[in-house]
C-alpha positions as CSV (number, residue, x, y, z in Angstrom):
1,M,2.9,-8.2,-103.0
2,E,4.6,-10.9,-101.0
3,K,7.3,-8.4,-99.8
4,L,4.6,-6.0,-98.8
5,K,2.9,-8.7,-96.7
6,F,6.2,-9.6,-95.1
7,Y,7.0,-6.0,-94.3
8,A,3.5,-5.5,-92.8
9,W,4.2,-8.6,-90.7
10,I,7.5,-7.3,-89.5
11,C,5.9,-4.0,-88.5
12,R,3.0,-5.7,-86.7
13,V,5.2,-8.1,-84.8
14,N,7.7,-5.4,-83.7
15,L,5.0,-3.0,-82.7
16,Y,3.3,-5.8,-80.7
17,I,6.6,-7.0,-79.0
18,S,7.6,-3.5,-78.2
19,A,4.2,-2.5,-76.8
20,F,3.7,-5.6,-74.6
21,T,7.0,-6.6,-73.3
22,F,8.0,-4.9,-70.1
23,G,11.1,-5.3,-67.9
24,G,14.2,-5.1,-70.1
25,G,15.9,-6.6,-73.1
26,Y,15.8,-10.3,-72.2
27,V,12.1,-10.3,-72.0
28,V,12.0,-9.7,-75.7
29,V,13.9,-12.9,-76.5
30,P,11.0,-15.3,-75.8
31,M,8.7,-13.1,-77.9
32,I,11.1,-13.0,-80.8
33,R,11.5,-16.8,-80.5
34,K,7.8,-17.2,-80.6
35,F,7.3,-15.2,-83.8
36,Y,10.5,-15.5,-85.8
37,V,11.7,-19.0,-84.8
38,D,8.7,-21.1,-83.8
39,E,6.0,-19.6,-86.1
40,K,7.8,-18.4,-89.2
41,K,11.1,-20.3,-88.9
42,Y,13.2,-17.4,-90.3
43,F,16.1,-18.6,-88.2
44,S,17.1,-21.2,-85.6
45,Q,17.1,-21.1,-81.8
46,D,21.0,-21.1,-82.0
47,D,20.9,-18.0,-84.3
48,L,18.6,-16.3,-81.8
49,M,21.0,-16.9,-78.9
50,E,23.9,-15.6,-80.9
51,M,21.9,-12.5,-81.8
52,A,21.0,-12.1,-78.1
53,A,24.7,-12.2,-77.2
54,I,25.5,-9.6,-79.9
55,A,22.6,-7.4,-78.8
56,Q,23.8,-7.5,-75.2
57,S,27.3,-6.6,-76.0
58,S,26.4,-3.8,-78.4
59,P,25.7,-0.3,-77.2
60,G,22.1,0.7,-76.8
61,A,19.0,-1.1,-75.6
62,I,19.1,-4.9,-75.8
63,A,15.5,-5.0,-77.0
64,I,16.0,-2.7,-79.9
65,N,19.3,-4.2,-80.8
66,L,17.8,-7.7,-80.9
67,S,14.8,-6.5,-82.8
68,V,17.1,-4.9,-85.4
69,L,19.2,-8.1,-85.7
70,A,16.1,-10.3,-86.0
71,G,14.7,-8.0,-88.7
72,K,17.9,-8.0,-90.6
73,K,18.2,-11.8,-90.5
74,A,14.6,-12.2,-91.7
75,G,14.3,-9.3,-94.1
76,G,17.6,-7.7,-94.9
77,Y,18.3,-4.0,-94.3
78,A,14.6,-3.0,-94.9
79,G,13.6,-5.5,-92.2
80,A,16.2,-4.0,-89.9
81,I,15.0,-0.5,-90.4
82,L,11.4,-1.4,-90.0
83,S,12.2,-3.4,-86.8
84,A,14.1,-0.4,-85.4
85,V,11.3,2.1,-86.1
86,C,8.5,-0.1,-85.0
87,G,10.4,-1.1,-81.9
88,I,10.9,2.5,-80.8
89,I,7.4,3.8,-81.5
90,P,5.5,2.1,-78.6
91,P,7.9,3.1,-75.8
92,I,7.9,6.7,-77.0
93,V,4.1,6.9,-77.0
94,I,3.8,5.1,-73.7
95,L,6.4,7.3,-72.0
96,A,4.8,10.4,-73.4
97,V,1.5,9.5,-72.0
98,I,2.9,8.4,-68.6
99,S,5.0,11.5,-68.3
100,S,2.0,13.7,-69.0
101,F,0.1,12.0,-66.2
102,Y,3.0,11.1,-63.9
103,I,1.5,12.3,-60.6
104,A,-1.8,10.5,-61.3
105,F,0.0,7.3,-62.2
106,S,2.5,7.4,-59.4
107,Q,-0.2,7.7,-56.7
108,N,-2.7,5.2,-58.3
109,L,-2.9,2.0,-56.3
110,M,-4.3,0.1,-59.2
111,V,-1.4,1.1,-61.5
112,M,1.1,0.1,-58.7
113,A,-0.6,-3.3,-58.3
114,V,-0.4,-3.9,-62.1
115,L,3.3,-3.0,-62.2
116,R,4.1,-5.3,-59.3
117,G,2.3,-8.1,-61.1
118,M,4.3,-7.3,-64.2
119,Q,7.5,-7.6,-62.2
120,A,6.7,-11.1,-61.3
121,C,5.9,-12.0,-64.9
122,V,9.1,-10.5,-66.1
123,A,11.2,-12.4,-63.5
124,A,9.6,-15.7,-64.7
125,M,10.3,-14.9,-68.3
126,I,14.0,-14.1,-67.5
127,V,14.3,-17.4,-65.6
128,D,12.8,-19.2,-68.6
129,L,15.3,-17.6,-70.9
130,L,18.2,-18.4,-68.5
131,I,17.2,-22.0,-68.5
132,D,17.1,-22.1,-72.3
133,M,20.5,-20.5,-72.6
134,V,22.1,-22.9,-70.1
135,Q,20.6,-25.9,-71.9
136,L,22.1,-24.7,-75.2
137,I,25.5,-24.3,-73.6
138,V,25.3,-27.7,-72.0
139,Q,24.3,-29.3,-75.3
140,E,27.7,-28.1,-76.8
141,K,29.4,-30.4,-74.2
142,Q,32.4,-28.1,-73.9
143,L,33.8,-28.0,-70.4
144,L,35.1,-24.5,-70.6
145,L,31.6,-23.1,-71.5
146,I,29.9,-25.1,-68.8
147,G,32.5,-23.9,-66.3
148,L,32.0,-20.3,-67.3
149,I,28.4,-20.4,-66.1
150,P,29.1,-20.8,-62.3
151,F,32.3,-18.7,-62.6
152,S,30.4,-15.8,-64.1
153,F,27.6,-16.1,-61.6
154,I,29.9,-16.3,-58.5
155,A,32.2,-13.5,-59.8
156,N,29.2,-11.1,-60.2
157,A,26.9,-12.2,-57.4
158,F,29.4,-12.8,-54.6
159,F,32.4,-10.7,-55.5
160,Q,30.6,-7.9,-57.4
161,V,33.0,-8.1,-60.3
162,N,31.8,-5.7,-63.1
163,V,29.9,-7.5,-65.9
164,L,32.3,-5.9,-68.5
165,V,35.3,-7.5,-66.8
166,I,33.5,-10.9,-66.7
167,L,32.6,-10.5,-70.4
168,G,36.2,-9.6,-71.2
169,I,37.7,-12.5,-69.3
170,T,35.3,-15.0,-70.8
171,A,35.8,-13.6,-74.3
172,V,39.6,-13.9,-74.0
173,L,39.3,-17.5,-72.6
174,C,37.0,-18.6,-75.4
175,F,39.2,-16.8,-78.1
176,A,42.3,-18.5,-76.7
177,T,40.6,-21.9,-76.7
178,V,39.4,-21.5,-80.3
179,Y,42.9,-20.2,-81.3
180,K,44.6,-23.1,-79.6
181,K,42.4,-25.7,-81.4
182,G,43.3,-24.0,-84.7
183,E,39.7,-23.2,-85.6
184,F,40.4,-19.5,-86.1
């Protein structure tokens, strides 16, 4: 009976997160933090940030990847499968409805106003997540990690270096540092 309640919770939470988070994968992180870390304490904030990094570097949508990882961490393979299915259902339904009424939605001023408001909210949530991630990196007190923050930003924002190249460079630097310290 407990497992059934847990699986119902996983379904409800993932349906909710998927239906009410707009704007990309990183908007899901604060929602997963709220339900999995703050409310139920299935894993830590550090675990969530590691899962977010894995979700970003894996193929596919970050939101679905992160939901699957969170479901796996909290409920094993059954939790991962339920998270994946429940994470996919709302976007499919919403896109089916929107595509059926595309012309009406695209010319409706009220819909356009709501979408613009949602853009502002999404930007604020991404900034909040960014601040949390930087705080976690600074807490580690490792000069390399702290230095990679402005390096990555400058390389991408000012020199338009591809994100995959930046990820590759930072991964090699971190791997070399860990290898040099003998922690590998």
